[in-house]
C-alpha positions in Angstrom: 138.3 101.8 154.2 135.6 101.7 156.9 136.7 100.8 160.5 134.4 97.8 160.6 135.8 96.5 157.3 139.4 97.0 158.5 138.6 95.2 161.8 137.0 92.3 159.9 140.0 92.0 157.6 142.3 91.9 160.6 140.2 89.2 162.3 140.1 87.1 159.1 143.9 87.2 158.8 144.3 86.2 162.5 141.8 83.4 162.1 143.6 82.1 159.0 146.9 82.0 161.1 145.2 79.9 163.7 143.7 77.6 161.1 147.1 77.2 159.4 148.6 76.2 162.7 146.0 73.5 163.2 146.6 72.2 159.7 150.4 72.1 160.4 149.8 70.2 163.6 148.1 67.3 161.7 151.5 66.5 160.2 153.3 66.5 163.6 154.0 62.9 164.5 152.5 61.6 167.7 152.5 58.0 169.0 149.4 57.1 167.0 148.7 56.8 163.3 146.9 59.6 161.5 146.3 59.7 157.7 147.3 63.4 157.8 150.8 62.3 158.7 151.3 61.3 155.1 148.5 63.3 153.4 149.4 66.8 154.5 153.2 66.5 154.3 155.0 67.2 151.1 155.4 63.6 150.2 155.5 63.6 146.5 155.4 60.5 144.3 157.1 60.4 140.9 154.3 58.9 138.9 152.9 59.3 135.4 155.9 61.4 134.4 155.4 64.1 137.1 155.5 64.8 140.9 152.1 64.1 142.5 150.9 64.4 146.0 150.2 61.2 147.9 146.5 61.9 148.3 146.0 62.3 144.6 147.2 58.7 144.0 145.8 56.8 147.0 143.4 56.5 149.8 145.1 56.7 153.2 143.4 55.2 156.2 144.2 54.2 159.8 142.5 50.9 160.6 144.6 50.4 163.8 146.1 52.9 166.2 149.7 52.2 165.0 149.1 51.4 161.4 148.4 53.3 158.2 147.1 51.6 155.1 147.8 53.3 151.7 145.5 51.9 148.9 146.6 53.2 145.5 144.0 53.9 142.9 146.2 52.3 140.3 148.2 49.2 141.6 151.0 50.0 139.2 151.9 53.1 141.3 152.5 50.9 144.4 156.3 50.8 144.1 156.6 54.5 143.6 154.4 55.3 146.6 156.3 52.8 148.8 159.6 54.4 147.7 158.3 58.0 148.4 157.2 57.0 151.9 160.5 55.3 152.7 162.5 58.3 151.5 160.4 60.9 153.3 161.6 62.6 156.4 159.2 60.5 158.5 161.5 57.6 158.9 158.8 55.0 158.2 159.3 51.6 156.8 156.3 50.7 154.5 155.5 47.2 153.4 153.7 46.4 150.1 151.0 43.8 150.4 148.6 42.8 147.6 146.9 46.0 146.5 147.9 48.2 149.4 150.9 49.4 151.4 151.0 48.9 155.2 152.9 51.5 157.1 153.5 50.6 160.8 154.0 53.7 163.0 156.6 52.9 165.6 156.4 54.2 169.2 158.3 57.5 169.7 161.3 57.5 172.0 161.4 60.1 174.8 164.1 62.1 173.0 162.0 62.1 169.8 158.9 63.2 171.8 160.9 66.2 173.2 162.0 67.1 169.7 158.4 67.0 168.5 157.3 69.3 171.4 160.1 71.7 170.3 158.6 71.6 166.8 155.1 72.2 168.2 156.4 75.3 170.1 158.2 76.6 167.0 155.0 76.2 164.9 153.0 78.0 167.6 155.6 80.8 167.7 155.4 81.2 163.9 151.6 81.5 164.2 152.0 84.2 166.8 154.3 86.1 164.5 151.6 86.0 161.9 149.1 87.3 164.5 151.4 90.1 165.4 151.8 91.1 161.8 148.0 91.2 161.4 147.9 93.3 164.6 150.4 95.8 163.1 148.4 96.0 159.9 145.3 96.7 162.0 147.0 99.4 164.0 148.4 100.9 160.8 144.9 100.9 159.3 143.6 102.8 162.3 146.4 105.5 161.9 145.7 105.7 158.2 142.0 106.2 158.7 142.7 108.9 161.3 145.0 110.7 158.9 142.3 110.5 156.2 139.8 112.0 158.8 137.5 109.0 158.6 138.2 108.3 162.3 138.3 110.6 165.2 141.1 110.3 167.8 138.7 108.4 170.1 137.6 106.3 167.2 141.2 105.4 166.5 141.7 104.4 170.2 138.6 102.3 170.1 139.7 100.6 166.9 143.2 99.9 168.3 141.6 98.5 171.5 139.4 96.2 169.3 142.5 95.0 167.4 144.3 94.4 170.6 141.4 92.4 171.9 141.4 90.3 168.8 145.1 89.8 169.1 144.8 88.6 172.7 141.9 86.2 171.8 143.8 84.6 168.9 147.1 84.3 170.9 145.3 82.6 173.7 143.7 80.3 171.1 147.1 79.4 169.7 148.5 78.8 173.2 145.6 76.4 173.8 146.3 74.5 170.6 150.0 74.3 171.4 149.4 73.0 174.9 146.9 70.4 173.7 149.3 69.2 171.0 152.3 69.0 173.4 150.2 66.8 175.7 149.2 64.6 172.8 152.8 64.2 171.7 154.1 63.5 175.2 151.3 60.9 176.0 152.7 57.4 175.9 
């Protein structure tokens, strides 16, 4: 493996860890309604004889800051969708109306906000663990290339410095995302 190729592979792995964190943050509940709250969670609906994701059965929108509207493609699935939302870990109380389901998003209590910030920190720490694993792989690749004589000792040190620079950049990126999400969760 070439040093540039190994470095690129390490960077892609680290970038994927950051993107995964951002994707996970969409499902963290804040005081405002977000379609991702239901879309990205593992809220499955028993419909058509199988378990299906919510976004495969309905359009989810947020017409108001504290309201989600779920509009099923097939009105016959409305009771199953309503039941799935009610039984999810979100603690929401959906209300079926005509051809849609209205899901009011209640204000979070101070205690619940603190719990959510703990979850945000935990997700951030998990992303940092993935970054550190990618760093270790990058460092191991440098040692392997040195052992195969495709890198000099100085080349190995340069490669390790580049991997460390990538690690620092992505950890700082994660810290920024965590801080921003904590502020969003704690905002009343």
